[in-house]
N, C-alpha and C positions, 0 to 999 in steps of 0.2 A: 270680709265678712260676705256670708251668704244671707240674703233674704229669706226671711221664714217664709213669705208669701209664694215666692216663686222657685226658689231652691238654687239661684244663680247670684251673681256676686251683687252687690247693690251698685246702682248708677247712682251719678251725684244726686239727679232729681230724686229718685227713690230714696236715697238716705234722709234727705232734707223731708221728704213727707213721712218717712218712718218717725223722725225724730218728733215731729209736729203732732202726728197721731199718738205718739207715745205720752206726751206732754199733756195732749186734750183728753186722755184717758185715765188722768190723774197719777201717773208714775212718780215716785217720789225725785225731786230736784233738790241737791244740795249746793250751796253757793260755798266758794271758796275763793282764797286771796293767790293771786298768781305770783311766781319770782320774777316772770319777765311777761309784760313789763310791770315793775313790782308796785305792789298796792293795788292793779288792776283786779276786778273780780269776775270770775267765770261761775257756769253753771254746770253740775254733773249729775248725769244718770246711768246707772246702773241699770240694765235691763235683760231680764233674764228669758231668754229664746227656746223656749218649750221645743219646739221642733228639731234644732241640731244641739239642745243640750247644752246651749254656752251663753256666757254673760258678755254682753256688748257693753262697753264703758263709752260714753259721749260727754264730751265737754265743749262748751260753747262761750263764746264770750259776746256780751252785749256792747256794741259801740254806740255812738250817737245818731248813726243813721242807719246800721246793719248789724247783723247776727254773723259772728264767723264761727266757722267749726275749728274746734282746736284739736279734740279725738275723736275718733270714731275707730274702736278695735275690739277684738275680744280680748278679756279680762279675767283673771283670777282674784280679784278682790272680792 
């Protein structure tokens, strides 16, 4: 996935910064239940990237001591 700010692929740090910025800007966040592990909850953002006319699908899981990335890819959803 290309970073709309630079036109280059996201770095790990850049991806997390982008996720945080989108959340802070009020992008819609949906909760969903995971199949693995059963019953765990994840949060999804579907972000339209105007620069390259793509939609970015981001899914994160909140654990007791950290946030882990589950998905970060182009989406047709």
